[in-house]
N, C-alpha and C positions, 0 to 999 in steps of 0.2 A: 552834599548830603542835606536832607531836609532837617527840620528842627529837631532838637533832642526830645526824647520821650518824657523826660522829667528833668526838672532842675530845682534846686532848693531856693526858698525865699532868702533874701539877704539876712533876715533875722535868724532863720534856722541855720544857715551856714555859719553865722557868727557864734551861735550858741553850741555848735557841735564840739565834741571833745577834741577833735583834731585841731580845730581853730584855737581852742583854749590852750592846748599843748604848744602850738606854734607861738602863741603870745607868751607863754611861760618861758620858752626858750629865748625869745627876743629879750624879755625882761631880765632873765638870769644870766644870759651869756653875751648879750649885746650884739648878736648876729642879726643881719638884715634878711628876713624871710618874708617875702611879700605874699606868698600863697603856698599851697601844699606841694606844688611842683618844686619850689625852692626848698621846702621842708624835706622832700624825698632826696634831692641832691645833697642836702646837708647830712642826711642820715647815712649816706654812702661815703661822703668825703670826710666826715668826722664821726666815724663809727663809735669810738670810745665815748665821746661827749654825748652822742645821741642816746646810746643804751643806758648810760648813767642817768640821763634826764628822764627816760622812760621809767626807771626804777623810782625816781623821786616823784614823778607825777602820779604814777599808779599806786604809790605807797606800798610797794612790795617789801615785805618784812624779812629781815635776816638777823641772825645773831651778830654777824659782821659781814660787810662786803669787801673788806680789805682795801689795800691801797692800789693794787694792780687791777686794771680792767682787761687787758688783752696782751697775750704773749704769742708771738709768731703769727700775727694777724694776716701775714701774707701767704700763709699756708692753708690749703684746703684739700684734704683734711689735715688736721694738726694744730690749728689755732686753739688756744685755751682762753676761754672767757672767764673773767673774775676768778682767778685761780686760788685766791685766799678766802673766798666767801664761804660762809656756813649758814645754811638756811634749810627750811622744811616746806615741802609742797603743801601738805595737809594743813599746816598752820596758817598758810595764806588763804586757804579756802574756808577756814572755820573762824574767821575773825568776827563775823557778825553773829550775835547770840540773842536776838530778841524773838518775839512771838510772831513775826511776819512769816509768810510761807518761804521756806527754803526750796521745797520741792512739792510739786503736784504730780500725781500719777493717775493716768488712765490706762487700764488694760482693756482695750477695745471698749465694749459697753458692759463688761463683766465686773471689773474691779475699779474702784476709785478711792483714793486716799491722799492725804497731804501730810507734810512734816514741816514744822517750824525750824527756824535757825537754832533756837534753843534746844529743841528736841534732837536735832541733827548732832549738835555738839555732845549731848548726853549719850546718844547711841554710839557715836564714835569713841567716846571715852571708855565706856564699859567694854566694847568689843576690843579696843586696843589693849586694855588691861588683860583681857582673857587671852589674846594672841601672844602678848609678852610672856604670860605665865606658861603658855604652850611652847615657848622657846623661839618665837619669831622675833627676829631682830635685823640689824643692818646686814644687807647682802642676801637675805633670804628672798625666795620668790613665792608669791601668793597669786592664785589664779581664780577666775570666776567663770562658770558656765551658767550665765544668768540672763534673764530678760532685762530690758531697759526699765528697771524699777528702782525705787529709792534705796533698797537694801544693797544694790550693787555699788552705789556711790558711798554708802556707809562703809562697806567692806574695803573699798579702795582707799578711803581716807584713813581708816584704822591701820591698814597695812603700811601705807606710806608714812604715817606719823611715826612709825617705828623704824623707818629706813629700809623697809622691804620694797621689792619691786613688784608692780602689779601687771597682770596680763589677763585678758578676758576674751571669751568667745560667746557668741549667742547660742542659745540652746537648740536652734534648728540645725546646727552642724551635726553631721554624722559622727559615729564613734571614731572612725579613722581620721576624719578631719580634725577632731580635737586632739587625738593622739599625735598626729603629724605636727601639731603646734606645741602642745604642752609637754609632749615627750622629749622635746629638745631643751626645755627650760627647767625641768625637775622641780615642780612646785612642792613646797612643804605642806601647804594648806590649799584646799580647793573649796570655794563657795559654790553652791548650786541650788537651784529650785527644783521642785518636784514636777513641774510642767509649765505650760504656757498656753495662751489662747492665740489662735491665728485664724482669721477669716471666719469667726464664729464657731470654730471647732477647738476643743481642748486637746492638747497633745501631752500625754503622760510621758515624761522622760526618765522615769525611775529605772527601767531596765537598761536603757542606753547609758545612764549615769553609772550603773553598776559595772558595765563593761569598760567604761572610761577609767574609773578608779582602779579596777583590776589591772589595767595596762600601765598604770603610773606607780612605779615602785617607790617613788620619793614621797608620796602623800602620807602624812601622819594623821590628818583629820579632814573629813568631808563635812563641812558645815552647811546644814540645810536651812534655807530660808524659804518657807512655803510661799507660793505665788499668792494665795489668799492667806493673809496674815492671821486669820482667825481659825485656820485649820491645822491639823496635826496628822499629816498623811503617814501611812505605814512605810518606813524607809528601811525595813529589816534586810532587804536584799542588797543594799548599797554598802560596800565596805567602809568601815571607819566613820560611819555617819553619826552625827550628833546635831540636834536642833540648835539653832543659834541661841534660843532662849535658855536652853540647858547649858550651853557652852559659856554663857555670860552670867549665869544665875548668881554666882558668888561675888559679883562686883557691883559697885554703886558709882554713879557719875561723880567725877572730880575733875580738877584741872588736868589737862593732858600734858604729859611730858614728851615734848617733840625731840626727835633725834636731829641734831645739828649736822648737816651733811654738806659735802662739797658741791659746788655748782654743777659739776658733771657727774654727780652720783646717779646711777641708773634708777629711773622713775618708772618707766613703762617699757614693756616689750610688745611691740606691734608686729603684725605679720603681713608679708606681701600676699597677694591673692593666691599665689601658689598653683596656678593652672598649668604651668610648664615645669613643675617639679615640686619638691617639698618646700613649703613656705619659708622664706627667709625671716629670721628673727631680728627685727630692727630695734636697736636699743636706744631709747631716748632718755634725756636726763632732766633733773629737777629744775635747774635754773633756766634752761632753754625753753621749757614748756611755759613757765611763768612769763618770761620776757616776750616771747613770740606771740603768745595768746593775748597778752596785754595790748600789743599794737593792733592785732587783728580785731579784737573785741571792742576795746575802748575807742580806737581811732577809726578803723575802717568800717566797723559795724555800729559805732556810736552807742554802745551799751552803757547804761548808767545805773546807779544804785536804784533799786526798786523796779527796774525793768523786769519783764517776764519773758524769758527766752525759751522758745521752742525750736527743736530741730528733730526732724523725723530720722531716727537712726536706731541701730542696735548696738549692743556692747561689743560686737565684732567689727565695727567700722570706726575709723579714727575720729569721725565726727562726734562720737560719744566722748572721747577724751577731750575734744575741743569744747563740747558743750559744758562739761562739768566745771571747767575752769572759770566759767562765768560766776560761780559762787564767790570767787575772790573779789569781785567788784560789788558785792551785795545784791546781785540779781537773783531772781527766782528761776529755778529750772522747771520747765513744763515737760515732763517725761511721758512719752506715749509708747506702748508696746502692743504690737499686733499688726494686722493688715491696715494699710492706709485707706482702705475702702470698706471697712467693717464697722458698723453694720451698713454703711452707705458711703458713697464717694464724697459725702459732705462732712464726714466725721472730724477730719483735721480742722476744718473751718469752724465746725461746731465748738471744738476745743478752744480754738483761738478766740472766738467770741466769748465763750463762757468764762474762760480764765484770763481774758484781757491781755493776750499776747502782744508784746511790743516788737519782738523779732520773730518772724515765722520762717523757719528754714526747712527746705525740702530738696528734692533732686530735680534735675532737668527732665528726667524721664517721667516723673509724676506730673510736672507741668504739661508735658506733651500729652500724657494720657488724659488729663482733664480736658485739654483742648479737643482731643479725639472724641471724648464723650459728649462734648457740647456743654459742659458745665459752665455756669455763670455765677460764681460766688458774689460778684458785685451786685447781683439781684437778690440773692438768697441770704446773704449775711451782711452784718454791719461792718466788722473788721476796722472800726474807727480807731482802735488802739494800735494797730499795726503800723509802725513807722518804717520798718525795714523788712524786706522779703529777700531771703538768701537762697541761691540755687547753686548746687554743686553736684559732683558725681560724674558728670560728663558735660560736654559743651552745650550751653543753652543756645539754640538756634535763634536767628532774628525773629522768626514767627513766634517763638516762645516769649520773647520780649513784648511783642505786640499783644499776645494773649494776656500777659500779666497786667498790662496797663488798660486793656479794653475790657477784660472779663473778671479780673480779680480786684484790683484797687488802683485807680488812676493816680493817686497822690503818694504812693509808696516809693521809697528808694529801693530799686532793684539791685541787689548786690550779687552779681554773678561772681563766683569764687573759683580759683583754680590752684591746686597745690597737690597734696597727697600724703599718704601714710608715711612716705619716705622722710618727710620733714615735719610731720604732725602739724601741718599748717598750710599756709598759702604763699604763692609767689605773687599773685595779683588778686585784688579784691575791690571793695567799694571805697568811695570817697564822698562823704556827705556834703562836701562843698562844691562838687562838680556835677555837671549834667550827666544823665544816662543817655548814651547814644545806642541806637538800635544795633544789637548783635555784638556789642563790645563790653568787656569787663572794664570798669572805670579806671583803675590805676594799678601801678606796681606797688607792692607792699613796702611800707617804710622799713628801712634797714636791709632791704633785699636789693642787691645790685643786679636786677633782672635785665637781661638783654636778649636779642635775637641774633643768632649767628647763621650765616650761610654755610655751605659745605666747605668753604675755604677758611672758616673761622673768623670771618669779617662781620662786624656789627652792621645790621641793616635795619632800616625803617621802611614800613609799608611794603615789605617783601616777606614772603614766607620762609621760615627757617626753624632752627632748633631753639627752644627755650633754654637759656643758660643763666647761671648766677655766677658772677665773676669775682665776688669777694665773700669772705666767710660770714656766717650768720649764726646766731645762738642755737638753732635747732638742727645744725648738721649733726646727724646721729653719731653716737659713740662707735657705731659699726654694726656688723652682723654677729650675733652670738655664734661662737664656734668657728668663726673665720679668723683663725689665730694669726695669720700673716697679713690680713687685710686685703688679700688679693681679690676676693669676690666683691668686697665693698668698692674697691678701686675700679674694677671692671664695670660695675653697675652704674657709676656716676662720673668717673673722672678719666676714663680711657679715651674718650673722643677728643677732649681738649684738656691737657694737663693743668691741674690746679684750678680748674673751673668745673662747677657742678653742671652737668648736662642732664636735664630732667627726663627727657624722652617725650616731650610734647612738641607737636608741629604747630607753629603759631605765627602771628604777625603783630608787630607793634604798630599802632596806628598813629596818625598825625595828631590825635588828641592826647596821646600818651597812654591810651588804653591798650587792651590786648584782645585779640581774637584767637581762640584755640580751635584747631582743625582736627584734633584727634591725637592719638598716640603716634609718635614717630616710628616706633617699632612695628606699628600696624599700617604705616603709610604705604599706599600703593605706588608702584613704580613701572607702569606700562611704558615701554619705549624709552625708559630712562628718565621719565618726567614724574616728579613726586606729586602725589595727590593725597590730600587729607580726606579721610573717610567721612568726616563730618560734613564736607561739602556735598557728598552724594546723599547722605541721610537727610539733609535739609530739604533737598528737592523731592526725594521719593516719599518722605513721610508727610509732605503737603497733600498728597493724593488721598482722597477719602477711602479709596479701595484698600490702601495699605495701612495695617495696624502698626507694624514695626518691621525693621529690616536690619540686616547685618551684611557687610561687604568685606571681601577678602581678595587678596591677590593669589592667583593660581599659577604655578610655574607651567609654562606652555610654549612649546615650539621655540626654545631658547630665549624666551621673553617672559613677561608676566601679563596675564589677562585678568580683567576685573570681573569678579563673580558676585552677583547680588542674590541674597536669599531674602524672601519676604514672607511675613505672615499677613493674611488678608482678613478683611472685615467679614463678618458672618454673611454667608450666601454668595460670596464673590469667588470666582474660579480664575485661575491664571491661564488665560488663553493667549493666542498670538496677538490679538488686538490689544490686550492689556499690557503685554510685554512691550509692544511698540510704543504705547503711550508712556510707559515708564522710561524707556530709553529716550523718547523724544523730550520728556520733561527734563532729563539730565542734560541732554545735548543742548537744548535751548537755553538753559540757565547756567551751564558750566562750560565745558569744552568737549570736543569729540573724544578726547582721551579719557574723560570721566565716564563715558558711556559703558555700562556693563556688557561684556560679551555674552554672558549667560545670566538669565534671570530665572530663579528656581523658587518654587513654593515649599515652605516648611510649616509644620503645625506649631512649632515653638522655637525659641532662640535661647541658647544656654547663657546663663548669667551667673555672676559671683553672688555670694551671700549679701553683698552690699548693693546689688542690683545693677552692676555694670555688665554690659554685654561683653562676651569673651572672644574677640576677633582672633587672637592668637591660637586659642584652642580650636576654633573652627578651621583656621588655616592649616593647623597641623593635621587635623583628622581628615580633611579632604586630600591631603598628600599621603595618607596612610601612616602618619607618624603617631606614636603612642601619646596619650594624654596621661601624664605621670601622676596627677593628683586630682582626680575627679571629685574627691571629697570637698574641694574648694568651691564647687559649684552648688548653687541652690537647686538646680534641676539637671543633674548630670545625664539623665535619660534622654535629654534633648539632643545630645551629641550624636546619638544613633541616627538621627534624621539626616545627618550630613555625611555619614560614612558610606563609602562605596556607591556613590550616585552614578548611575550609568551616563547621565547627561554630561558629567564632567570628563568623560573619556573621549569626547568628540569635539 
């Protein structure tokens, strides 16, 4: 392989949090750890000592941690971390109380405001008092149908300070999509906004909100936080509606009384994408979120006090939950709500420059879209404060790595990340002491015994296989809500290899200790019995200027599987025989003959989830005539009709 795309200076590597933590371990424990590879092995072989050291280094606060660190550590699921601990999530995120920015908010180009750490504490204090007076306490559930705005963070912190469990959806979900989620969790309180801006257009959500609340019998109060804080819209049609200012009017800021909770107390309920059925309610807990995010943010992303952290997300994607934890380390959250291209494709980089972002987080799809547009932020923006650029949501192809270093910022550490809602975190991420190699995620996450298994359950290096985690970790979920015997949870993650987490990613562990992700293994193609990762085909097809985007699935055909590729094309381009041959030739020349799609078909749009991920399984089902059980999980469900009953797929 050629030279790496980036490598840290010796001074920068030595100053990184992960290096300081390694030195801390050497000094306090006397262990010999020459580099971060040694540190990773130590984190797996000495799990109890490692996670205790993370707590110490990060300064995670608790009423008590207790004497015991791990019970039944050889069981997954079933291991119990810090069983005697008592702590509170919100307390750890509200320790800083000065006048520096805690949050900055841009709602496209329509709304801008900021909130200090001191003001954040005050707002959480009064809201927590009002919620307690309304009967919210330990074990209750509080939900939000909210844009990615500061008030969503305030509501979450107020609820979790009392020991309630938080769950959220973005307001672009349809009525049934919200009911499919919140209808399973019975929230006592729902926070909502009157609307939101997207792509320069205002979307009034009051009628939709009225239908949602009418369908949730458990709701006692619908607390309205206007998108524009200076307005007071008419909410008469929304059941049980009260403006947040009225709800908290009787209370003044004071010290917050935090509920001291067990390590595994339910903190968040997150939802699977739900395109193959009603979304699963994944229950995550207080201690796991703090410990896992501490490693990913402090060590793998090198977040420091006074850093300014941006991640393009909505409240319906786990990256929102990941983002907000950065408050615990004294960092500022840069919140953006709306389209990433409104009013122009430069808006997120405008934001990064204006607000001096130090970490810029986005999706692989956004990076690819910028590349297709020919955008060159390196020429149009300064971006000198950005040390780390994070990419997640889907695999970042090697050309995406090239684009970041050639067209965005050549000196940035590119942290491609891979994990999921399932663990509310990552299996592999960045390492500020290591080079960035083209197409590779830098490292396996500390504390995560990540491996790659072949079909026989054997560990392999430089071969494609299943991403697994062979030992317990703190963000193994408590399970799925309503899964009383744990059978659905077991089937989802532990059926393939007992006592080992199988994540469902098709991947390869490289000789550098990094990871290449080839796509979801449940969407892996299998023509002639040979496994093919979908990302391998996307990489080749989407290099072509004629192709805007693509989605590839396997179709059952003639007692085998054939590869079917759907493409959306650039303006003015038509799919003719010549272009089909060029597409097939591009794949054949750069992959193998088995990768070559048997059918190449044009569509006007590709279905995707609310978080922007293309939905291969939904397309696979619809071309086989199988029902899509939960189209509300899609951002554009109408696109599915473009794939149904295609005559070309019958020959």
